[in-house]
C-alpha positions as CSV (number, residue, x, y, z in Angstrom):
1,M,-33.6,46.3,-22.5
2,P,-32.6,43.0,-24.0
3,D,-33.0,42.1,-27.9
4,W,-35.6,39.5,-27.9
5,N,-34.5,38.8,-31.7
6,P,-34.2,35.0,-32.5
7,L,-31.1,35.4,-34.2
8,S,-29.7,38.1,-31.9
9,R,-26.0,37.1,-30.6
10,D,-27.6,36.6,-26.5
11,T,-30.1,34.1,-28.2
12,R,-27.2,32.6,-30.3
13,A,-24.9,32.4,-27.5
14,L,-27.8,30.8,-25.8
15,W,-28.8,28.4,-28.2
16,R,-24.7,27.6,-28.4
17,L,-24.6,26.8,-24.8
18,A,-28.2,25.0,-24.5
19,G,-28.3,22.8,-27.1
20,P,-25.8,19.9,-25.8
21,I,-27.4,20.6,-22.9
22,I,-30.5,19.8,-23.9
23,L,-29.6,17.2,-26.0
24,S,-27.6,15.1,-22.9
25,Q,-30.9,15.8,-20.9
26,V,-32.9,14.2,-23.6
27,A,-30.8,11.3,-23.0
28,Q,-31.3,10.9,-19.7
29,V,-34.7,11.0,-19.7
30,L,-34.6,8.7,-22.7
31,V,-33.1,6.3,-20.1
32,S,-36.5,6.2,-18.8
33,F,-38.2,6.4,-21.7
34,L,-36.5,2.9,-22.5
35,D,-37.3,1.5,-19.2
36,T,-41.0,2.6,-19.7
37,V,-41.3,1.1,-23.2
38,M,-39.1,-2.1,-23.0
39,S,-41.0,-3.3,-19.8
40,G,-44.1,-2.1,-21.5
41,Q,-43.7,-4.6,-23.9
42,A,-43.9,-7.5,-21.5
43,G,-47.0,-6.3,-19.9
44,A,-49.1,-3.6,-18.0
45,A,-47.8,-5.3,-14.5
46,E,-44.1,-4.7,-15.6
47,Q,-44.6,-0.9,-16.9
48,A,-46.6,-0.6,-13.6
49,V,-43.3,-2.1,-11.6
50,V,-41.4,0.6,-13.4
51,G,-43.9,3.3,-13.3
52,I,-43.4,2.7,-9.1
53,G,-39.9,2.5,-8.9
54,V,-39.2,5.6,-10.9
55,A,-41.9,7.6,-9.2
56,I,-39.5,6.8,-5.7
57,W,-36.0,7.3,-7.4
58,I,-36.4,10.3,-9.6
59,P,-37.4,12.7,-6.6
60,A,-34.4,11.3,-4.6
61,F,-32.1,11.8,-7.7
62,I,-33.5,15.0,-8.9
63,G,-33.0,16.5,-4.9
64,L,-29.8,15.6,-4.8
65,M,-28.7,16.4,-8.3
66,S,-30.0,20.1,-7.7
67,L,-28.2,20.0,-4.4
68,V,-25.2,19.2,-6.3
69,Q,-26.0,21.9,-9.3
70,A,-24.4,24.2,-6.7
71,V,-21.6,23.8,-8.4
72,S,-23.1,25.4,-11.5
73,P,-23.9,29.0,-10.6
74,I,-20.6,28.9,-8.3
75,I,-18.0,28.0,-10.9
76,A,-19.6,30.3,-13.5
77,H,-19.1,33.4,-11.2
78,H,-15.6,32.1,-10.9
79,Y,-15.4,31.6,-14.9
80,G,-16.6,35.2,-15.3
81,A,-14.2,36.5,-12.9
82,G,-11.5,34.7,-14.8
83,D,-10.8,33.3,-11.1
84,R,-9.0,29.5,-12.6
85,A,-7.9,28.6,-9.2
86,A,-11.2,28.9,-7.3
87,V,-13.0,26.9,-10.8
88,V,-10.9,24.0,-9.8
89,R,-11.2,23.9,-5.9
90,D,-15.1,24.3,-6.0
91,A,-15.3,21.4,-8.7
92,R,-13.4,19.3,-6.7
93,E,-15.3,20.4,-3.5
94,G,-18.5,19.9,-5.4
95,V,-17.4,15.8,-6.6
96,W,-17.1,15.5,-2.7
97,L,-20.3,16.9,-1.8
98,A,-22.2,14.7,-4.8
99,A,-20.5,11.8,-3.2
100,G,-21.4,11.7,0.1
101,V,-25.0,13.0,-0.7
102,G,-25.6,9.9,-3.2
103,L,-24.7,7.5,-0.3
104,V,-27.6,9.0,2.0
105,P,-30.6,7.5,0.2
106,L,-29.0,3.7,0.6
107,M,-29.9,4.0,4.3
108,A,-34.1,3.9,3.5
109,L,-33.7,1.0,1.2
110,P,-34.1,-1.7,3.9
111,W,-37.5,-0.4,4.3
112,L,-38.9,0.3,1.2
113,R,-40.9,-2.4,0.6
114,S,-42.9,-2.1,3.4
115,W,-43.0,1.4,3.2
116,L,-44.8,0.6,0.1
117,A,-47.5,-1.9,1.0
118,A,-48.3,0.4,3.6
119,A,-49.4,2.5,1.1
120,G,-51.8,0.1,-0.6
121,I,-49.8,-0.9,-3.4
122,D,-49.9,-4.7,-4.2
123,P,-47.3,-6.9,-2.6
124,V,-46.2,-8.5,-5.9
125,L,-45.8,-5.0,-7.6
126,A,-44.0,-3.4,-4.2
127,Q,-41.5,-6.5,-3.9
128,R,-40.9,-6.0,-7.6
129,A,-40.8,-2.1,-7.4
130,A,-38.2,-2.4,-4.4
131,I,-35.5,-4.6,-6.5
132,F,-35.5,-2.2,-9.2
133,V,-35.2,0.7,-7.0
134,W,-32.4,-1.4,-5.4
135,G,-30.4,-1.7,-8.8
136,I,-30.9,2.7,-9.1
137,G,-29.8,2.6,-5.9
138,V,-26.1,1.0,-6.6
139,G,-25.5,3.8,-9.4
140,L,-26.8,6.8,-7.5
141,P,-23.2,7.9,-6.2
142,A,-21.9,7.0,-9.7
143,A,-24.9,9.4,-11.2
144,L,-24.6,12.1,-8.9
145,V,-20.7,12.6,-9.5
146,Y,-21.2,12.4,-12.9
147,R,-23.5,15.4,-12.7
148,A,-21.3,17.4,-10.2
149,L,-18.3,17.0,-13.0
150,A,-21.2,17.6,-15.9
151,F,-21.7,20.9,-14.2
152,Y,-18.3,21.9,-14.0
153,S,-17.6,21.1,-17.4
154,A,-20.6,22.9,-18.8
155,S,-19.8,26.4,-16.5
156,I,-16.3,26.2,-18.3
157,N,-18.5,26.4,-22.0
158,Q,-17.5,22.5,-22.7
159,T,-21.1,20.9,-23.0
160,R,-20.3,18.8,-26.2
161,P,-18.3,16.0,-24.4
162,I,-21.9,16.0,-21.7
163,M,-23.8,15.6,-24.5
164,A,-21.8,12.3,-26.1
165,L,-21.7,10.7,-23.0
166,S,-25.3,10.9,-22.5
167,F,-25.7,9.1,-25.2
168,L,-22.9,6.4,-24.4
169,G,-25.1,6.3,-21.1
170,L,-28.3,5.6,-22.8
171,A,-26.7,2.7,-25.3
172,V,-25.4,0.9,-22.7
173,N,-28.7,1.2,-20.7
174,A,-30.6,-0.1,-23.7
175,V,-28.3,-3.2,-24.3
176,L,-28.4,-4.5,-20.6
177,N,-32.1,-3.7,-20.7
178,W,-32.7,-6.4,-23.0
179,V,-30.8,-8.6,-21.4
180,L,-32.0,-8.4,-17.8
181,I,-36.0,-7.9,-19.1
182,Y,-35.9,-10.8,-20.9
183,G,-33.1,-13.1,-19.3
184,H,-30.3,-13.4,-22.1
185,F,-27.5,-14.8,-22.1
186,G,-28.3,-16.8,-19.0
187,L,-29.3,-14.6,-16.9
188,P,-32.6,-15.0,-14.9
189,A,-35.3,-12.6,-16.6
190,M,-36.2,-9.7,-14.3
191,G,-39.4,-7.9,-16.0
192,G,-39.1,-4.3,-15.3
193,A,-37.0,-4.7,-11.9
194,G,-34.1,-5.3,-14.4
195,C,-34.5,-1.8,-16.0
196,G,-33.2,-1.2,-12.3
197,W,-30.3,-2.7,-12.1
198,A,-29.4,-2.0,-16.0
199,T,-29.8,1.9,-15.2
200,G,-27.4,1.3,-12.1
201,I,-24.5,-0.4,-13.9
202,G,-25.2,2.1,-16.9
203,M,-24.6,5.1,-14.3
204,W,-20.9,3.9,-12.9
205,V,-19.6,3.3,-16.5
206,S,-20.7,6.9,-17.5
207,L,-19.1,8.3,-14.9
208,L,-15.8,6.5,-15.5
209,A,-16.2,7.5,-19.4
210,L,-16.5,11.3,-17.8
211,V,-13.5,11.1,-15.7
212,A,-11.6,9.6,-18.3
213,W,-12.4,12.6,-20.4
214,T,-11.9,15.1,-18.0
215,R,-8.4,13.9,-17.2
216,L,-7.5,13.5,-21.3
217,A,-9.0,16.1,-23.4
218,P,-6.5,19.3,-24.0
219,A,-9.8,21.5,-23.1
220,Y,-9.8,21.1,-19.4
221,R,-6.1,21.8,-19.1
222,D,-6.6,25.2,-17.7
223,Y,-9.0,23.7,-15.2
224,F,-7.2,20.3,-14.6
225,L,-9.0,18.5,-11.4
226,W,-6.9,15.8,-11.3
227,R,-3.6,16.7,-9.6
228,A,-3.0,17.7,-5.8
229,W,-6.6,16.0,-4.5
230,H,-7.1,16.6,-1.3
231,G,-10.1,15.9,1.2
232,P,-13.0,18.5,1.1
233,T,-13.2,21.7,3.4
234,W,-16.0,22.3,5.4
235,A,-16.0,25.7,4.6
236,V,-16.3,25.5,0.6
237,Q,-18.8,22.6,1.6
238,R,-20.8,24.9,3.8
239,R,-20.9,27.9,0.8
240,L,-22.3,25.0,-1.7
241,L,-24.8,23.8,0.6
242,R,-26.3,27.5,1.1
243,V,-26.7,27.7,-2.6
244,G,-27.5,24.1,-2.9
245,L,-29.7,22.7,-0.3
246,P,-32.5,25.2,-1.5
247,M,-31.9,24.5,-4.8
248,G,-32.1,20.5,-4.0
249,G,-35.8,21.1,-1.8
250,A,-36.8,22.9,-5.0
251,G,-36.1,20.3,-7.2
252,L,-37.7,17.5,-4.7
253,A,-41.1,19.6,-3.9
254,E,-41.4,19.8,-8.0
255,V,-40.9,16.4,-8.8
256,A,-41.8,14.7,-6.0
257,A,-45.5,15.9,-6.5
258,F,-45.6,14.5,-10.1
259,T,-44.2,11.7,-9.0
260,S,-46.2,10.8,-5.9
261,V,-49.3,10.8,-7.7
262,A,-47.9,7.2,-9.3
263,I,-48.0,6.3,-5.7
264,L,-51.6,8.0,-4.9
265,V,-53.3,6.4,-7.8
266,G,-51.6,3.2,-7.1
267,R,-54.8,2.2,-5.5
268,F,-56.9,2.2,-8.9
269,G,-54.6,-0.7,-10.5
270,A,-52.1,-0.9,-12.8
271,V,-53.8,0.8,-15.7
272,Q,-53.9,4.5,-14.2
273,I,-50.2,3.8,-12.9
274,A,-48.9,2.9,-16.6
275,A,-50.7,5.5,-17.8
276,H,-49.7,8.4,-15.4
277,Q,-46.0,7.2,-16.1
278,I,-46.6,7.3,-19.6
279,A,-47.5,10.6,-19.8
280,L,-44.9,11.9,-17.3
281,N,-41.9,10.3,-19.1
282,F,-43.4,12.3,-22.2
283,S,-43.9,14.9,-20.6
284,A,-40.3,15.0,-18.8
285,L,-39.0,14.7,-22.6
286,T,-40.6,17.6,-23.9
287,F,-39.3,19.5,-20.4
288,M,-35.8,19.0,-21.3
289,L,-35.8,21.7,-23.6
290,P,-36.8,24.5,-21.4
291,S,-34.8,23.1,-18.7
292,G,-31.7,22.6,-20.5
293,L,-32.2,26.6,-21.5
294,A,-32.4,27.0,-18.0
295,T,-29.1,25.7,-17.0
296,A,-27.4,27.5,-19.8
297,L,-29.3,30.7,-18.2
298,T,-27.9,29.7,-15.1
299,I,-24.1,29.7,-16.4
300,R,-24.9,32.9,-18.6
301,V,-26.0,35.0,-15.9
302,G,-23.6,33.9,-13.5
303,H,-20.8,34.5,-16.5
304,A,-21.9,38.1,-16.9
305,L,-22.3,38.7,-13.1
306,G,-18.9,37.3,-12.1
307,A,-17.5,39.5,-14.5
308,G,-19.8,42.4,-13.0
309,H,-21.9,43.1,-15.7
310,A,-25.6,43.7,-14.0
311,R,-27.3,45.1,-16.8
312,R,-25.9,42.2,-19.1
313,A,-26.9,39.7,-16.7
314,R,-30.8,41.2,-16.7
315,D,-30.8,41.3,-20.4
316,I,-29.4,37.5,-21.0
317,A,-32.2,36.7,-18.3
318,W,-35.0,37.8,-20.0
319,N,-34.0,36.9,-23.4
320,G,-34.0,33.6,-22.1
321,M,-37.1,33.9,-20.7
322,A,-38.6,34.9,-24.0
323,V,-36.8,32.0,-26.0
324,G,-38.5,29.8,-23.2
325,W,-41.6,30.9,-24.2
326,F,-41.5,30.8,-27.8
327,A,-39.9,27.1,-27.7
328,A,-42.8,26.0,-25.4
329,G,-45.1,27.5,-27.4
330,A,-44.4,25.8,-30.3
331,A,-44.8,22.5,-28.4
332,I,-48.5,22.7,-28.0
333,G,-49.9,22.0,-31.1
334,P,-47.1,18.4,-31.9
335,I,-48.6,17.3,-28.9
336,V,-52.1,17.7,-29.3
337,V,-52.0,16.4,-32.5
338,L,-49.6,13.5,-32.0
339,R,-50.7,12.3,-28.7
340,H,-52.4,8.9,-29.5
341,G,-49.8,7.8,-31.7
342,V,-47.0,8.7,-28.5
343,A,-49.1,6.6,-25.9
344,A,-49.1,3.5,-28.4
345,V,-45.4,4.1,-28.9
346,Y,-45.3,3.4,-25.1
347,S,-48.1,0.4,-24.4
348,A,-49.7,-2.1,-26.3
349,D,-52.4,-2.0,-23.9
350,P,-55.4,-0.3,-25.3
351,A,-56.7,0.9,-21.8
352,V,-53.6,2.6,-21.0
353,Q,-53.4,4.0,-24.5
354,A,-56.6,5.7,-24.2
355,L,-56.0,7.3,-20.7
356,A,-52.5,8.5,-21.5
357,A,-53.5,10.2,-24.3
358,N,-56.2,12.4,-22.2
359,L,-53.3,12.6,-20.0
360,L,-51.0,14.1,-22.5
361,L,-53.8,16.6,-23.1
362,F,-52.6,18.5,-19.7
363,A,-49.0,18.2,-20.4
364,A,-49.7,20.3,-23.5
365,F,-51.7,22.6,-21.7
366,W,-49.2,23.4,-18.9
367,Q,-46.2,23.6,-21.4
368,L,-45.9,27.4,-21.3
369,F,-46.3,27.3,-17.2
370,D,-43.7,24.8,-17.2
371,A,-41.0,26.9,-19.4
372,T,-41.8,29.7,-17.2
373,Q,-41.2,28.3,-14.2
374,V,-37.9,26.2,-15.2
375,C,-36.4,29.2,-17.2
376,A,-37.2,32.1,-14.3
377,I,-35.5,29.6,-11.7
378,G,-32.5,29.1,-14.0
379,A,-32.1,32.9,-14.3
380,L,-32.6,33.3,-10.7
381,R,-29.7,30.6,-9.6
382,G,-27.6,32.5,-12.2
383,Y,-28.1,35.6,-9.4
384,K,-27.4,32.8,-6.6
385,V,-30.7,33.2,-5.2
386,T,-32.4,29.9,-4.3
387,L,-34.2,29.9,-1.3
388,M,-37.6,31.7,-2.5
389,P,-37.6,29.5,-5.4
390,M,-37.4,26.6,-3.2
391,V,-40.5,28.2,-0.8
392,L,-42.5,29.1,-3.8
393,M,-42.1,25.5,-4.7
394,L,-43.2,24.0,-1.7
395,V,-46.3,26.1,-1.3
396,A,-47.4,25.2,-4.9
397,F,-47.3,21.9,-4.9
398,W,-47.6,21.1,-1.5
399,A,-50.1,23.5,-0.2
400,I,-51.9,23.7,-3.5
401,G,-51.5,21.4,-5.8
402,I,-51.1,17.6,-4.4
403,P,-54.0,18.7,-1.8
404,V,-56.0,19.7,-4.9
405,G,-55.2,17.2,-6.6
406,T,-56.2,14.4,-3.6
407,W,-59.8,16.0,-2.8
408,L,-60.6,16.0,-7.1
409,G,-58.8,12.2,-7.3
410,Y,-60.2,10.7,-4.2
411,V,-63.5,12.7,-3.5
412,G,-64.4,14.8,-6.8
413,V,-66.4,18.1,-7.1
414,T,-69.9,15.8,-7.1
415,G,-69.1,13.0,-5.1
416,E,-67.2,10.9,-8.3
417,P,-63.9,10.7,-7.6
418,L,-62.0,11.7,-11.1
419,K,-59.0,9.7,-9.9
420,V,-55.7,10.2,-12.1
421,Y,-57.7,13.0,-13.7
422,G,-58.1,14.9,-10.6
423,F,-54.5,14.5,-9.5
424,W,-53.1,15.9,-13.0
425,I,-55.7,19.1,-12.5
426,G,-54.1,19.8,-9.4
427,L,-50.4,20.2,-10.9
428,V,-51.8,22.6,-13.6
429,V,-53.2,24.4,-10.4
430,G,-50.1,24.7,-8.8
431,L,-47.7,25.0,-11.7
432,V,-49.7,28.2,-12.8
433,F,-49.3,29.3,-9.5
434,V,-45.7,29.1,-9.5
435,S,-45.0,30.3,-12.7
436,V,-46.6,33.7,-11.8
437,C,-44.7,34.2,-8.2
438,L,-41.1,33.4,-10.0
439,V,-41.5,35.8,-13.0
440,L,-42.3,38.8,-10.0
441,E,-39.5,37.1,-8.3
442,L,-36.8,37.5,-11.1
443,R,-38.0,41.0,-12.0
444,R,-37.6,41.7,-8.5
445,V,-34.0,40.4,-8.1
446,A,-32.7,41.9,-11.2
447,G,-34.0,45.1,-10.6
448,R,-32.3,45.4,-7.1
449,V,-29.1,43.9,-8.5
450,L,-29.0,46.6,-10.9
451,A,-29.7,49.2,-8.8
452,S,-27.4,48.6,-6.2
453,G,-24.5,49.8,-8.9
454,G,-24.0,46.9,-11.2
455,L,-22.6,47.8,-15.2
């Protein structure tokens, strides 16, 4: 049985790998935090522009990033098996995959404004949100290639560079936000829409920095990507897609469910949108801890399986689940106690603050279930099991969570619409369902692999 002692070798190894990953993901979320806070100082309407824009681009980014994350378990297996040539080959193929899929969302941008108007969003908000998303779209291919290189780096146990460069990107974004939101250095004041362009430019800066790092740092010499480059190979791309497409579908199903609420509550006004965005952004920030653990679990389980140690892979998986539960439980109390202060940091509007503080109670409640589902998915990805998690995510959020939330939000139990509260209740119901199902799936998969003769 796995050793769940918080000072055990497995736990220490998991934290060593996960720590820089968590901090790099925190930096990524802090980009949205800065967008939300800095636009909020310009008014609730500008914050609503960012809220709508984030609701559009985050699902696309998370879905595509999760697809590209197929690089991680595949390279982790090669690394565990000691196959350096396969690590380099599949990392290059991951870069090609990321560059290709990063161009796909750009084809939808010309119709974005009309789609937002059709959803009932105020025409002015729709226009400004479309400008925000155009800026993000310019940087999306760079962001996905960056993530492909980051997954390659983490899978060969090089996580600190990704952490450092993530904070570089955060600093660039903060400066560009200040310039573009308020119109410094002779540039026009773009308000919340400027955040999208600041983020898009920052994505290219981060990519160029990571390319330089992986070319020059000695740690990458045994797995060097930047020589004898060739075009994509369909056989390898197909293998990446077989693992990655369900990962992308699962990521999209979950994140789209959460962010679509910003669109669904759009008819209730800027305060509801802004409060939802605040609570969602802070929830995403706290989610980075179990999410980083899950990414590290994928890698460590993959290393063990690549080396042929199925029993060790099982023990690593369940030890990681226990660490995730402990971390999530520790976060509940501080969120409840500090929720009003957190809301005040995001917005100066009293109505937005009050509503956001109430929504943060939901965020506190679902910490344990969110950690459960993401750590279970991370371990399953280490086993290269990705299809069933996608199916469970689709059922939990789009057959259960969103329908329940829509009914409660627009109709209510007694005929009085619960508005944004109803949607968040629906999200909680879906999250509880999927967390239980994924734990059972991990138990089944780990037991099956061990019974098949693994060590």
